[in-house]
C-alpha positions as CSV (number, residue, x, y, z in Angstrom):
1,M,159.6,50.8,2.9
2,I,156.3,49.2,2.9
3,L,155.9,46.4,5.5
4,P,153.2,43.6,5.1
5,I,150.4,43.6,7.5
6,Y,151.4,40.8,9.6
7,V,154.3,42.8,10.6
8,K,152.1,46.1,11.3
9,L,149.9,44.1,12.9
10,L,152.8,42.5,15.5
11,L,154.4,45.9,15.8
12,T,151.4,47.7,17.1
13,I,150.8,45.0,19.5
14,L,154.3,45.4,20.6
15,A,153.8,49.1,20.8
16,A,150.5,48.5,22.9
17,I,152.1,46.0,25.2
18,V,155.5,48.2,25.8
19,I,153.3,51.5,26.7
20,F,151.2,49.5,28.7
21,L,154.5,48.7,30.6
22,I,156.1,52.2,30.4
23,G,152.7,53.8,32.0
24,F,152.7,51.2,34.9
25,I,155.6,51.3,36.1
26,T,155.7,55.0,35.9
27,S,152.7,55.1,37.7
28,R,154.1,52.8,40.5
29,L,157.3,54.9,40.8
30,I,155.1,57.9,40.9
31,S,152.9,56.8,43.5
32,K,156.1,55.6,45.7
33,R,157.3,59.3,45.8
34,D,156.4,60.6,49.6
35,T,157.8,63.9,48.9
36,L,155.3,64.7,46.3
37,E,151.6,65.6,47.8
38,T,149.1,63.4,47.1
39,S,147.0,65.9,44.3
40,Q,150.9,66.1,42.9
41,R,151.4,62.3,42.4
42,R,147.7,62.3,40.6
43,K,148.5,64.7,38.3
44,F,151.9,63.3,37.4
45,I,150.2,60.0,36.9
46,V,147.3,61.2,34.5
47,A,149.4,63.1,32.9
48,V,151.8,60.4,31.7
49,R,148.7,58.2,31.0
50,D,147.8,61.0,28.6
51,L,150.7,61.3,27.0
52,L,151.2,57.6,26.3
53,S,147.7,57.1,24.6
54,F,148.7,60.3,22.5
55,C,152.2,58.6,21.4
56,F,150.4,55.5,20.8
57,I,147.8,57.3,18.6
58,L,150.4,58.9,17.0
59,L,152.3,55.4,15.9
60,C,149.0,53.8,15.0
61,I,148.4,56.6,12.2
62,W,152.3,56.3,11.0
63,L,152.1,52.6,10.7
64,W,148.9,52.3,8.8
65,Y,148.6,55.3,7.2
66,P,148.5,53.8,3.7
67,Q,145.7,51.8,4.5
68,L,144.3,54.4,6.0
69,K,144.7,56.4,2.7
70,T,143.7,53.6,0.8
71,I,139.8,53.6,2.8
72,A,139.6,57.4,2.8
73,T,137.1,57.3,-0.2
74,T,134.9,54.7,1.7
75,L,135.1,56.6,4.8
76,A,133.7,59.5,3.5
77,V,130.6,57.8,2.2
78,I,129.9,56.2,5.5
79,A,130.8,59.7,7.8
80,V,127.5,60.3,8.5
81,A,126.5,57.0,9.7
82,I,129.5,57.5,11.8
83,A,128.9,60.4,13.0
84,I,125.6,59.1,14.1
85,A,126.1,56.3,16.0
86,L,129.3,58.1,17.5
87,K,127.7,60.9,18.4
88,E,128.2,60.7,22.2
89,F,132.0,59.6,21.8
90,L,132.6,62.6,19.2
91,L,131.5,65.0,21.6
92,N,133.7,63.6,24.6
93,I,136.2,64.0,22.1
94,T,135.6,67.3,21.4
95,G,134.6,68.6,24.9
96,F,137.9,66.8,25.9
97,L,140.2,69.1,23.7
98,F,137.8,72.4,24.7
99,R,138.2,71.4,28.6
100,S,142.3,71.0,27.6
101,S,142.5,74.1,26.0
102,A,140.3,76.5,28.4
103,R,142.4,75.1,31.6
104,N,139.3,76.0,33.7
105,F,140.3,73.5,36.2
106,T,142.7,70.6,37.1
107,I,143.1,67.2,39.0
108,G,142.5,68.3,43.1
109,D,140.4,71.3,42.2
110,R,136.6,71.5,43.4
111,I,134.2,72.2,41.0
112,E,130.4,72.6,40.1
113,L,128.0,72.2,37.7
114,S,124.6,70.7,36.8
115,G,123.9,70.3,40.6
116,L,127.3,67.9,41.2
117,R,129.7,69.1,43.6
118,G,133.1,67.5,44.2
119,D,137.0,67.1,44.0
120,V,138.2,66.4,40.9
121,V,139.9,63.0,41.3
122,D,140.8,61.7,37.7
123,S,140.7,62.9,33.9
124,T,140.0,60.8,30.8
125,I,140.0,61.4,27.2
126,M,136.1,60.8,28.0
127,G,135.6,62.4,31.1
128,V,136.2,63.5,34.8
129,S,135.7,61.7,37.8
130,I,135.0,64.0,40.7
131,M,134.8,62.8,44.7
132,E,131.1,63.9,45.6
133,I,130.1,66.7,48.3
134,G,126.6,66.4,49.7
135,P,124.2,69.4,49.2
136,G,125.0,72.6,51.5
137,T,127.8,70.7,53.2
138,N,131.7,70.2,52.7
139,Q,131.6,66.3,53.4
140,Y,132.1,63.6,51.0
141,T,129.2,61.5,50.4
142,G,131.3,58.6,49.6
143,R,130.4,58.5,45.6
144,T,132.7,58.6,42.8
145,V,130.4,60.5,39.8
146,F,131.8,60.7,36.3
147,I,131.1,63.3,34.2
148,P,131.3,63.0,30.5
149,N,133.2,65.5,28.4
150,S,130.4,66.2,26.2
151,E,128.8,68.2,29.4
152,F,131.7,71.3,29.6
153,L,130.5,72.1,25.9
154,S,127.4,73.3,27.1
155,V,127.3,73.6,31.2
156,S,128.8,76.3,32.7
157,V,131.5,75.0,35.6
158,K,132.1,76.7,38.9
159,N,135.6,76.1,40.1
160,E,135.7,76.7,43.9
161,T,139.4,76.3,44.3
162,R,140.4,78.9,41.5
163,M,142.2,80.9,44.1
164,R,144.3,78.0,45.9
165,H,144.7,79.3,49.6
166,Y,141.7,81.5,50.5
167,V,138.1,82.0,49.5
168,F,135.4,84.3,51.0
169,H,132.6,82.1,52.2
170,N,129.5,83.4,53.2
171,I,127.3,82.3,56.0
172,I,123.6,82.9,56.3
173,F,121.7,83.8,59.6
174,P,118.1,84.1,59.5
175,L,115.9,86.4,62.1
176,N,112.8,88.0,62.9
177,E,112.2,91.6,62.1
178,T,111.3,91.8,65.8
179,D,114.8,90.4,66.9
180,D,117.9,92.6,68.0
181,W,119.9,92.3,64.6
182,E,122.5,94.9,65.6
183,G,123.1,92.9,68.5
184,T,123.6,89.9,66.9
185,E,125.6,91.3,63.9
186,K,128.1,93.0,66.5
187,N,128.3,89.5,67.9
188,L,129.1,87.5,64.2
189,L,131.4,90.3,63.6
190,E,133.3,89.9,66.9
191,I,133.5,85.8,66.5
192,A,134.1,85.9,62.6
193,N,137.3,88.9,63.9
194,E,138.6,86.1,66.1
195,I,138.6,83.4,64.1
196,V,140.0,84.6,61.2
197,A,143.2,86.8,63.2
198,P,145.9,84.0,63.0
199,Y,145.9,84.5,59.2
200,I,144.3,87.9,58.3
201,Q,147.9,89.2,57.2
202,D,148.2,86.1,55.1
203,V,144.8,86.6,53.5
204,N,145.9,90.7,52.9
205,E,149.1,89.4,51.2
206,Y,147.8,86.5,49.1
207,I,144.4,88.5,47.9
208,L,146.9,91.4,47.1
209,Q,149.2,89.4,45.3
210,L,146.6,87.8,42.9
211,T,144.7,90.9,42.3
212,R,148.1,92.1,41.3
213,K,148.8,89.7,38.9
214,S,145.2,89.9,37.4
215,S,145.3,93.3,37.4
216,L,141.7,93.8,39.4
217,E,141.1,95.8,42.2
218,A,141.3,94.3,45.4
219,P,138.5,93.6,47.9
220,A,138.7,94.5,51.5
221,V,139.0,91.0,53.2
222,E,137.9,91.9,56.9
223,P,134.6,90.1,57.6
224,R,131.9,91.9,57.1
225,I,127.9,91.5,57.6
226,Y,125.2,92.0,54.6
227,I,121.5,92.5,55.3
228,Q,118.6,90.7,53.0
229,M,115.2,91.0,53.4
230,P,113.9,88.1,51.6
231,E,110.3,88.5,53.0
232,R,108.5,90.3,55.2
233,E,109.2,90.5,58.6
234,K,112.4,88.2,58.0
235,I,115.9,89.4,58.0
236,N,119.3,87.5,56.3
237,L,122.6,88.7,58.4
238,V,125.2,87.2,55.6
239,L,128.1,87.2,57.3
240,R,131.2,86.9,54.5
241,M,134.8,86.5,55.5
242,P,138.0,84.8,54.5
243,V,138.7,81.4,55.2
244,P,141.3,78.8,54.2
245,I,140.1,77.2,51.1
246,R,140.2,73.4,52.5
247,R,138.7,74.3,55.8
248,R,135.3,76.0,54.7
249,G,133.1,73.5,56.5
250,R,135.0,73.4,59.8
251,V,135.2,77.5,59.5
252,E,131.5,77.8,59.3
253,Q,130.6,75.2,61.7
254,E,133.1,77.0,64.3
255,V,131.2,80.6,63.8
256,I,127.8,78.8,63.8
257,R,128.9,77.2,67.2
258,K,129.8,80.2,68.9
259,Y,127.1,82.0,67.9
260,L,124.7,79.7,69.6
261,Q,127.0,79.7,72.8
262,K,126.9,83.4,72.9
263,R,123.0,83.2,72.7
264,A,122.8,80.9,74.9
265,N,124.5,83.0,77.4
266,K,122.3,85.8,77.3
């Protein structure tokens, strides 16, 4: 049965209102669930919103299919003009499909691309919003940055929280060639081993489980020192140690403070 145009308009408006109310009520209910973590609540809200948007688009296509079929020839003629005018929009839609299929990150992950670094707080068809983290730190700047989905088609994305629980963190200690680098190396290893002692066993079990699942060779998890010579008469001691993924900044500060205290007490 072919519905009159005015009936289709009324049904479209009614569907939009109903879907909006469902999304609003569902979001409020999820927000009030204290048993869920903040990141989980955010994931559920975004998932519900995307699902409702998809259902509304399918409903509109079903309602207006005869009209869409009628104007197919006209659309073919103006397709080039639309593609030029809506280039960014189409790229964002393509980027959304690419990002959804790749699943490189999700809500709550910490990512870095094009010099921007932060925690993902929202995801839409047009792009991703992140809470920005300052360069060289693990502190929020207070700014929210919106990244269009088109960026993900041409830019590499680093996911710093892919391992979910622990990550290997590098801290660089620059020295002069004449400094006692062997003594500094010993002090740094003592400090690092003292800090990781409460959770090193958990790290071992977690890394073994992760590498077994991915069919990779398990790396050594104990703190290690790597030596670099960036320029003449300069030495960098690079301390690599496992840290809880959300405590990298605090652990780094703890190591630096204890190192400076040892130097001051010499």
